[in-house]
Backbone as CSV, one residue per row, in Angstrom:
resi,resn,N_x,N_y,N_z,CA_x,CA_y,CA_z,C_x,C_y,C_z
1,UNK,-19.671,-16.547,41.090,-18.272,-16.340,41.479,-18.044,-14.571,41.769
2,UNK,-17.296,-14.516,42.845,-17.110,-13.156,43.428,-16.182,-12.394,42.394
3,UNK,-16.564,-11.275,42.083,-15.872,-10.263,40.980,-14.789,-9.617,41.970
4,UNK,-13.647,-9.877,41.743,-12.494,-9.157,42.354,-11.780,-8.304,41.440
5,UNK,-12.118,-8.423,40.289,-11.483,-7.361,39.067,-11.717,-6.097,39.221
6,UNK,-10.672,-5.171,39.228,-11.080,-3.765,38.996,-10.043,-3.274,37.843
7,UNK,-10.448,-2.473,36.913,-9.452,-1.907,35.946,-9.500,-0.403,36.023
8,UNK,-8.382,0.242,36.226,-8.166,1.673,36.261,-7.772,2.064,34.913
9,UNK,-8.582,3.087,34.171,-8.292,3.375,32.998,-8.289,5.057,33.022
10,UNK,-7.811,5.499,31.840,-7.923,7.131,31.659,-9.300,7.314,30.795
11,UNK,-9.317,8.463,30.000,-10.438,8.990,29.305,-10.620,8.190,28.290
12,UNK,-11.711,7.519,28.179,-12.145,6.864,26.951,-11.966,7.551,25.576
13,UNK,-12.310,8.843,25.607,-12.001,9.455,24.277,-10.529,9.265,23.694
14,UNK,-9.471,9.454,24.728,-8.115,9.599,24.515,-7.286,8.365,24.617
15,UNK,-7.423,7.576,25.618,-6.689,6.810,26.203,-6.890,5.378,25.251
16,UNK,-6.077,5.314,24.431,-5.873,4.120,23.708,-5.290,2.781,24.211
17,UNK,-4.458,3.146,25.270,-3.834,1.919,26.063,-4.966,1.421,26.969
18,UNK,-5.895,2.294,27.515,-6.953,1.857,28.367,-7.846,0.872,27.743
19,UNK,-8.210,1.264,26.388,-9.161,0.492,25.766,-8.755,-0.853,25.373
20,UNK,-7.453,-1.235,25.078,-6.953,-2.512,24.745,-7.221,-3.498,25.774
21,UNK,-6.856,-3.369,26.969,-7.243,-4.459,28.054,-8.766,-4.403,28.488
22,UNK,-9.277,-3.283,28.318,-10.613,-3.058,28.783,-11.556,-4.090,27.507
23,UNK,-11.421,-3.938,26.302,-11.920,-4.739,25.448,-11.593,-6.098,25.445
24,UNK,-10.286,-6.568,25.732,-10.002,-7.877,25.968,-10.981,-8.398,27.159
25,UNK,-11.026,-7.827,28.230,-11.956,-8.283,29.248,-13.407,-8.387,28.962
26,UNK,-13.813,-7.397,28.091,-15.250,-7.488,27.539,-15.564,-8.357,26.826
27,UNK,-14.617,-8.866,25.735,-14.722,-9.926,24.897,-14.524,-11.242,25.657
28,UNK,-13.935,-11.138,26.683,-13.805,-12.449,27.521,-15.143,-12.751,28.541
29,UNK,-15.813,-11.639,28.411,-17.176,-11.775,29.262,-16.659,-11.707,30.831
30,UNK,-15.635,-11.007,31.186,-15.156,-11.230,32.556,-15.840,-9.879,33.185
31,UNK,-16.331,-10.105,34.392,-16.901,-9.180,35.155,-15.931,-8.061,35.974
32,UNK,-15.880,-6.971,35.784,-14.913,-6.200,36.545,-15.504,-4.701,36.731
33,UNK,-14.909,-4.029,37.693,-15.213,-2.838,38.098,-14.193,-1.808,37.448
34,UNK,-14.855,-0.772,37.001,-14.150,0.260,36.291,-13.874,1.517,37.013
35,UNK,-12.654,2.061,37.063,-12.040,3.333,37.853,-11.448,4.288,36.745
36,UNK,-12.346,5.355,36.410,-11.757,6.129,35.360,-11.066,7.234,36.038
37,UNK,-9.874,7.529,35.698,-9.133,8.781,36.107,-8.912,9.677,34.789
38,UNK,-9.297,10.716,34.556,-8.931,11.537,33.419,-7.611,11.949,33.408
39,UNK,-6.914,11.703,32.298,-5.554,12.097,32.057,-5.221,13.471,31.805
40,UNK,-4.091,13.986,32.042,-3.488,15.280,31.820,-4.441,16.308,32.377
41,UNK,-4.870,15.996,33.653,-5.826,17.013,34.399,-5.049,17.414,35.580
42,UNK,-5.455,18.449,36.368,-4.759,18.732,37.582,-5.024,17.526,38.463
43,UNK,-4.069,16.921,39.151,-4.236,16.033,40.346,-4.349,14.670,39.724
44,UNK,-4.402,14.473,38.493,-4.653,13.222,37.853,-3.253,12.205,38.068
45,UNK,-2.121,12.736,38.078,-0.668,11.941,38.205,-0.749,11.482,39.783
46,UNK,-1.155,12.183,40.642,-1.251,11.711,42.260,-2.275,10.640,42.149
47,UNK,-3.425,10.722,41.369,-4.438,9.914,41.620,-3.991,8.438,41.052
48,UNK,-3.299,8.568,39.825,-2.764,7.397,39.202,-1.763,6.890,40.188
49,UNK,-0.933,7.563,40.657,0.182,7.109,41.435,-0.334,6.389,42.728
50,UNK,-1.415,6.761,43.190,-1.834,5.986,44.453,-2.344,4.353,44.136
51,UNK,-2.548,4.357,42.639,-2.890,2.910,42.255,-1.553,2.081,41.763
52,UNK,-0.546,2.728,41.258,0.540,2.316,40.478,1.616,3.242,40.383
53,UNK,2.968,2.870,41.189,4.047,3.731,40.942,4.632,4.018,39.536
54,UNK,4.029,3.239,38.797,4.516,3.352,37.288,3.867,4.625,36.639
55,UNK,2.870,5.098,37.216,2.383,6.447,36.879,1.384,6.653,35.747
56,UNK,1.002,5.488,35.236,0.186,5.279,33.974,-0.841,4.339,34.242
57,UNK,-1.928,4.683,33.183,-3.149,3.852,33.172,-2.899,2.977,31.901
58,UNK,-3.440,1.640,31.786,-4.419,1.029,32.818,-3.543,0.237,33.892
59,UNK,-4.256,-0.172,35.102,-3.835,-0.863,36.031,-5.120,-1.917,36.147
60,UNK,-4.620,-3.201,36.328,-5.650,-4.142,36.667,-5.542,-4.588,38.037
61,UNK,-6.449,-4.789,38.997,-6.434,-5.355,40.284,-7.373,-6.487,40.325
62,UNK,-6.760,-7.861,40.723,-7.480,-8.987,40.986,-7.311,-9.498,42.294
63,UNK,-8.133,-9.042,43.301,-7.769,-9.189,44.805,-6.373,-8.516,45.096
64,UNK,-5.420,-9.299,45.496,-4.083,-8.674,45.822,-2.922,-8.672,44.701
65,UNK,-3.598,-9.240,43.516,-2.701,-9.253,42.312,-2.775,-7.727,41.764
66,UNK,-1.805,-7.102,41.415,-1.912,-5.906,40.660,-0.895,-5.982,39.258
67,UNK,-1.630,-5.699,37.992,-0.965,-5.929,36.963,-1.200,-4.492,36.055
68,UNK,0.043,-4.035,35.632,-0.021,-2.698,35.094,0.441,-2.876,33.541
69,UNK,0.239,-2.099,32.640,0.651,-2.112,31.327,-0.218,-3.006,30.503
70,UNK,-0.704,-2.491,29.427,-1.840,-3.006,28.568,-1.847,-4.563,28.041
71,UNK,-0.613,-4.831,27.534,-0.380,-6.163,27.142,-0.221,-7.222,28.093
72,UNK,0.228,-6.808,29.362,0.487,-7.677,30.260,-0.890,-7.912,30.839
73,UNK,-1.714,-6.853,30.830,-3.185,-7.235,31.416,-3.852,-8.270,30.502
74,UNK,-3.681,-8.012,29.286,-4.342,-8.871,28.062,-3.773,-10.365,28.427
75,UNK,-2.513,-10.497,28.539,-2.004,-11.862,28.809,-2.599,-12.323,30.124
76,UNK,-2.619,-11.479,31.316,-3.263,-12.006,32.466,-4.865,-12.379,32.191
77,UNK,-5.489,-11.753,31.579,-6.819,-12.191,31.223,-6.845,-13.257,30.344
78,UNK,-6.104,-13.493,29.432,-5.937,-14.915,28.640,-5.896,-16.061,29.612
79,UNK,-5.019,-15.948,30.583,-4.654,-17.006,31.375,-5.784,-17.110,32.404
80,UNK,-6.451,-16.115,32.943,-7.676,-16.119,33.960,-9.006,-16.727,33.140
81,UNK,-9.269,-16.255,32.113,-10.155,-16.757,31.205,-10.024,-17.681,30.318
82,UNK,-9.454,-18.669,30.279,-8.820,-19.427,29.160,-10.058,-20.040,28.258
83,UNK,-11.355,-19.912,28.763,-12.507,-20.080,27.744,-12.684,-19.042,26.631
84,UNK,-12.345,-17.818,27.191,-12.235,-16.895,25.784,-11.373,-16.955,24.817
85,UNK,-10.309,-17.822,25.017,-9.480,-18.012,23.675,-8.862,-16.658,23.276
86,UNK,-8.393,-15.851,24.086,-7.970,-14.624,23.760,-6.449,-14.728,22.807
87,UNK,-5.911,-15.863,22.844,-5.007,-16.171,21.799,-5.492,-17.485,21.091
88,UNK,-4.732,-17.627,19.974,-5.216,-18.824,19.204,-4.681,-20.039,19.728
89,UNK,-5.408,-21.254,19.674,-5.167,-22.428,20.220,-4.036,-22.959,19.608
90,UNK,-3.827,-22.881,18.106,-2.490,-23.447,17.582,-1.316,-22.763,18.028
91,UNK,-0.184,-23.457,18.331,0.921,-22.735,18.722,1.663,-21.853,17.659
92,UNK,1.686,-22.287,16.502,2.170,-21.243,15.521,1.516,-19.985,15.247
93,UNK,0.050,-20.110,15.277,-0.882,-19.214,15.064,-0.818,-18.222,16.236
94,UNK,-0.618,-18.879,17.488,-0.525,-18.023,18.575,0.606,-17.392,18.770
95,UNK,1.983,-17.837,18.250,3.209,-17.064,18.346,2.876,-15.702,17.297
96,UNK,2.352,-16.065,16.184,2.306,-15.023,15.260,1.394,-13.970,15.820
97,UNK,0.013,-14.380,16.600,-0.704,-13.421,17.055,0.122,-12.636,18.252
98,UNK,1.040,-13.260,19.068,1.819,-12.500,19.990,2.701,-11.514,19.414
99,UNK,3.270,-11.896,18.127,4.303,-11.124,17.447,3.554,-9.711,16.978
100,UNK,2.524,-9.944,16.278,1.898,-8.630,15.851,1.212,-7.751,17.029
101,UNK,0.932,-8.545,17.976,0.574,-7.544,19.114,1.639,-6.812,19.769
102,UNK,2.659,-7.653,19.789,4.042,-6.904,20.292,4.579,-5.867,19.454
103,UNK,4.349,-6.200,17.980,4.745,-5.183,17.370,4.028,-3.850,17.514
104,UNK,2.585,-3.805,17.605,1.684,-2.957,17.998,2.262,-2.105,19.289
105,UNK,2.489,-2.836,20.128,2.725,-2.328,21.317,4.146,-1.673,21.385
106,UNK,5.046,-1.951,20.768,6.409,-1.362,20.819,6.615,-0.389,19.544
107,UNK,5.583,-0.318,18.487,6.094,0.468,17.365,5.057,1.409,16.996
108,UNK,5.092,1.950,15.596,4.206,2.778,14.952,3.888,4.152,15.897
109,UNK,5.176,4.437,16.526,5.193,5.749,17.229,4.912,6.916,16.416
110,UNK,5.224,7.094,15.091,4.857,8.308,14.047,3.398,8.266,14.252
111,UNK,2.870,7.127,13.756,1.219,7.040,13.622,0.523,7.696,14.766
112,UNK,0.924,6.928,16.106,0.357,7.391,17.230,0.568,8.728,17.604
113,UNK,1.772,9.371,17.338,1.949,10.726,17.736,1.278,11.505,16.755
114,UNK,1.146,11.468,15.503,0.383,12.334,14.638,-0.941,12.151,14.608
115,UNK,-1.509,10.951,15.077,-2.949,10.455,15.010,-3.418,10.216,16.382
116,UNK,-3.516,11.104,17.440,-3.766,10.564,18.618,-5.305,10.161,18.677
117,UNK,-5.553,9.097,19.605,-6.875,8.559,19.434,-7.761,9.780,20.111
118,UNK,-9.000,9.805,19.344,-10.091,10.869,19.518,-11.310,10.391,19.135
119,UNK,-11.826,9.829,19.863,-13.213,8.962,19.378,-14.177,9.883,19.042
120,UNK,-14.325,11.118,19.509,-15.318,12.075,19.356,-15.256,12.775,17.895
121,UNK,-13.954,12.872,17.592,-13.623,13.800,16.367,-13.730,13.165,15.057
122,UNK,-13.915,13.938,13.908,-13.785,13.541,12.528,-12.763,14.522,11.751
123,UNK,-11.736,14.136,11.752,-10.752,15.004,11.305,-9.940,14.713,9.852
124,UNK,-10.584,14.498,8.893,-9.823,13.857,7.611,-8.693,14.603,7.292
125,UNK,-7.538,13.999,7.142,-6.194,14.470,6.814,-5.939,14.373,5.480
126,UNK,-5.592,15.360,4.593,-5.365,15.242,3.449,-4.173,14.463,2.671
127,UNK,-3.108,14.749,3.587,-1.948,13.885,3.124,-1.056,13.872,4.490
128,UNK,-0.624,12.420,4.593,0.084,12.163,5.853,1.529,12.166,5.581
129,UNK,2.312,12.624,6.542,3.670,12.716,6.421,4.279,11.263,6.114
130,UNK,5.503,11.180,5.431,5.978,9.920,5.071,6.307,8.983,6.176
131,UNK,6.669,9.400,7.376,6.719,8.394,8.383,5.470,7.902,8.883
132,UNK,4.496,8.725,8.832,3.256,8.187,9.346,2.512,7.201,8.194
133,UNK,2.615,7.448,6.835,2.215,6.666,6.031,2.931,5.287,5.947
134,UNK,4.251,5.509,6.082,4.804,4.163,6.270,4.373,3.157,7.446
135,UNK,4.041,3.913,8.654,3.437,3.100,9.686,2.100,2.499,9.277
136,UNK,1.186,3.396,8.694,-0.121,2.948,8.169,-0.092,1.634,7.062
137,UNK,1.091,1.809,6.302,1.399,0.808,5.269,1.656,-0.351,6.046
138,UNK,2.439,-0.321,7.081,2.926,-1.692,7.919,1.664,-2.164,8.503
139,UNK,0.926,-1.392,9.276,-0.378,-1.897,9.832,-1.360,-2.618,8.739
140,UNK,-1.545,-1.928,7.655,-2.379,-2.774,6.891,-1.815,-4.097,6.219
141,UNK,-0.499,-3.966,6.054,0.169,-5.156,5.605,-0.217,-6.333,6.678
142,UNK,-0.108,-5.951,7.848,-0.271,-7.174,8.799,-1.666,-7.435,8.816
143,UNK,-2.648,-6.630,8.728,-3.888,-7.008,8.562,-4.259,-7.836,7.329
144,UNK,-3.805,-7.442,6.410,-3.950,-8.246,5.001,-3.283,-9.671,5.065
145,UNK,-2.218,-9.939,5.708,-1.461,-11.045,5.878,-2.220,-11.873,6.672
146,UNK,-2.478,-11.581,7.902,-3.515,-12.080,8.621,-4.920,-12.637,8.111
147,UNK,-5.553,-11.592,7.478,-6.649,-11.829,6.992,-6.845,-13.046,5.799
148,UNK,-5.612,-12.783,4.775,-5.540,-13.575,3.762,-5.466,-15.144,4.355
149,UNK,-4.543,-15.267,5.540,-4.285,-16.418,6.106,-5.498,-17.239,6.842
150,UNK,-6.125,-16.318,7.744,-7.102,-16.835,8.559,-8.474,-16.166,8.434
151,UNK,-8.718,-15.887,7.413,-10.049,-15.063,6.919,-11.097,-16.067,7.043
152,UNK,-11.010,-17.278,6.603,-12.068,-18.258,6.471,-12.463,-18.809,8.001
153,UNK,-11.852,-18.523,9.061,-12.267,-18.893,10.312,-13.041,-17.761,10.973
154,UNK,-13.152,-16.648,10.491,-13.902,-15.451,11.170,-13.409,-14.056,10.733
155,UNK,-14.093,-12.941,11.117,-13.635,-11.619,10.510,-12.628,-10.931,11.292
156,UNK,-11.785,-11.685,12.192,-10.556,-10.972,12.810,-9.368,-11.426,12.377
157,UNK,-8.363,-10.849,12.869,-6.934,-11.106,12.485,-6.654,-12.637,12.234
158,UNK,-7.069,-13.399,13.169,-6.854,-14.725,13.430,-8.098,-15.577,13.375
159,UNK,-9.190,-14.991,12.688,-10.642,-15.555,12.692,-11.443,-15.081,13.749
160,UNK,-11.320,-15.973,14.811,-11.848,-15.446,16.202,-11.199,-14.316,16.800
161,UNK,-12.038,-13.491,17.511,-11.393,-12.439,18.246,-10.382,-12.977,19.199
162,UNK,-9.227,-12.103,19.281,-8.118,-12.408,19.995,-7.458,-11.226,20.735
163,UNK,-6.586,-11.273,21.593,-5.938,-9.979,22.292,-5.314,-9.202,21.173
164,UNK,-4.841,-9.987,19.871,-4.169,-9.063,18.873,-5.122,-8.060,18.221
165,UNK,-6.574,-8.382,18.145,-7.398,-7.553,17.736,-7.557,-6.293,18.690
166,UNK,-7.517,-6.906,19.996,-7.561,-5.742,21.076,-6.480,-4.702,21.025
167,UNK,-5.290,-5.214,20.725,-4.091,-4.316,20.731,-4.389,-3.207,19.336
168,UNK,-5.172,-3.824,18.165,-5.098,-2.885,16.975,-6.435,-2.138,16.964
169,UNK,-7.285,-2.512,18.098,-8.527,-1.685,18.030,-8.580,0.101,17.975
170,UNK,-7.472,0.461,18.785,-7.420,1.832,18.815,-7.033,2.374,17.507
171,UNK,-6.470,1.647,16.585,-5.854,1.883,15.297,-7.080,2.125,14.596
172,UNK,-8.059,1.072,14.604,-9.171,1.266,13.761,-9.990,2.511,14.121
173,UNK,-10.039,2.850,15.268,-10.653,4.259,15.676,-10.132,5.424,15.053
174,UNK,-8.663,5.237,15.167,-7.728,6.480,14.298,-7.930,6.452,13.084
175,UNK,-7.862,5.432,12.332,-8.247,5.411,10.790,-9.454,6.070,10.585
176,UNK,-10.506,5.812,11.330,-11.869,6.300,11.176,-11.711,7.871,11.530
177,UNK,-11.288,8.116,12.637,-11.097,9.868,13.033,-10.638,10.387,11.750
178,UNK,-9.522,10.071,11.501,-8.654,10.767,10.412,-8.903,10.494,9.001
179,UNK,-9.823,9.782,8.654,-10.243,9.527,7.210,-9.238,8.924,6.409
180,UNK,-8.381,7.944,6.900,-7.411,7.168,6.378,-8.087,6.210,5.402
181,UNK,-7.576,6.280,4.169,-8.250,5.549,3.149,-7.505,4.098,3.154
182,UNK,-8.146,3.070,3.317,-7.816,1.532,3.340,-8.191,0.903,2.124
183,UNK,-7.632,-0.251,1.896,-7.805,-1.199,0.904,-9.042,-2.084,1.413
184,UNK,-9.700,-2.712,0.346,-10.827,-3.447,0.729,-10.769,-4.616,1.972
185,UNK,-9.767,-5.135,2.060,-9.510,-6.024,3.097,-9.195,-5.444,4.428
186,UNK,-8.459,-4.469,4.413,-8.158,-3.925,5.754,-9.506,-2.815,6.263
187,UNK,-10.113,-2.312,5.278,-11.442,-1.705,5.569,-12.651,-2.710,6.177
188,UNK,-12.579,-3.823,5.567,-13.497,-4.709,6.173,-13.192,-5.309,7.564
189,UNK,-12.017,-5.464,7.725,-11.394,-5.703,9.126,-11.824,-4.754,10.324
190,UNK,-11.336,-3.385,9.716,-11.544,-2.475,10.607,-13.005,-2.192,11.108
191,UNK,-13.835,-2.374,9.959,-15.474,-2.281,10.208,-15.813,-3.585,11.209
192,UNK,-15.185,-4.681,10.956,-15.589,-5.784,11.983,-15.119,-5.338,13.497
193,UNK,-14.078,-4.807,13.691,-13.749,-4.361,15.031,-14.639,-3.124,15.489
194,UNK,-14.730,-2.072,14.758,-15.709,-1.026,15.151,-17.089,-1.444,15.438
195,UNK,-17.570,-2.560,14.778,-18.828,-3.017,14.891,-19.123,-3.686,16.240
196,UNK,-18.105,-4.311,16.909,-18.317,-4.775,18.120,-19.077,-4.158,19.095
197,UNK,-20.126,-4.785,19.731,-20.938,-4.057,20.831,-19.869,-3.324,21.912
198,UNK,-19.029,-4.068,22.189,-18.079,-3.577,23.414,-17.339,-2.236,22.829
199,UNK,-17.060,-2.152,21.478,-16.319,-0.954,20.864,-17.272,0.338,20.862
200,UNK,-18.483,-0.124,20.380,-19.504,0.650,20.303,-19.952,1.366,21.778
201,UNK,-19.695,0.555,22.767,-20.060,1.067,24.004,-18.970,1.981,24.548
202,UNK,-17.766,1.618,24.233,-16.718,2.483,24.577,-16.711,3.813,23.891
203,UNK,-17.172,3.815,22.546,-17.047,5.243,21.907,-18.398,5.910,22.459
204,UNK,-19.578,5.335,22.784,-20.604,6.312,23.122,-20.212,6.685,24.474
205,UNK,-19.468,5.880,25.335,-18.988,6.539,26.746,-18.028,7.920,26.202
206,UNK,-17.285,7.605,25.516,-16.256,8.510,25.252,-16.933,10.131,24.599
207,UNK,-18.063,9.741,23.803,-18.652,11.125,23.484,-19.339,11.727,24.471
208,UNK,-19.607,11.100,25.679,-20.397,11.586,26.742,-19.392,12.465,27.550
209,UNK,-18.174,12.043,27.516,-17.103,12.884,28.367,-17.029,14.162,28.072
210,UNK,-16.575,15.134,29.193,-16.507,16.320,28.906,-15.213,17.055,28.766
211,UNK,-14.073,16.102,29.229,-12.740,16.561,29.208,-11.977,16.993,27.841
212,UNK,-11.434,17.991,27.777,-10.789,18.192,26.574,-9.300,18.500,26.789
213,UNK,-8.552,17.661,25.934,-7.119,17.737,26.262,-6.731,18.290,24.803
214,UNK,-6.163,19.557,24.895,-5.961,20.343,23.799,-4.624,19.781,22.949
215,UNK,-3.503,19.202,23.568,-2.313,18.781,23.160,-2.828,17.175,21.948
216,UNK,-3.982,16.695,22.346,-4.382,15.541,21.538,-5.640,15.910,20.563
217,UNK,-5.907,17.321,20.311,-6.695,17.559,19.587,-6.137,18.220,18.338
218,UNK,-5.967,17.269,17.228,-5.305,17.652,15.927,-6.304,18.520,15.115
219,UNK,-5.659,19.508,14.377,-6.478,20.377,13.391,-6.406,19.925,12.159
220,UNK,-7.596,19.909,11.540,-7.533,19.364,10.069,-6.607,19.999,9.088
221,UNK,-6.048,19.167,8.160,-4.894,19.692,7.286,-5.744,20.331,5.966
């Protein structure tokens, strides 16, 4: 089958939104070409605009079809590759998976702002600000609820890997980078995500990148 898929992404070290659909496509075993545009660099905005007037990565092209925005790309991948089962088959479980994925998409602003994704770094934070800790607590609450309900079906939020796991994968990386202490259930889940070959591939590529974005480099507390 001819490969018409192209995914435009940002830096693998920093671009959490790029990781999400990239991982979903990898887990779906979808063949795609990758175009990397380092963000926050001179001229990067113009390059991104040449692909999408939204001005942000990621962007997926499938022939003449263009899909921008991470969760929308995951939804497109789920429809194009139904055999990958990027959403649970059961309607109730699927609705729940979409809900937690959308909560990740729309929320946790304090966590994302205070702990930007940085795959190369190890920056243990001694104490998190209260709003950040509240976000961490909500994330781990979601993880524990899903794992308690679906844990017998596999190691991910809904047993088998779904787009919901793709949405939370950058949070797993953030928790490792900043040394966030996790309960046993959350820690086991995060380790399952971080152990995926595709996640390891992404992190290995991130560590080979040379770009440094000072605004996304957090100093140890």
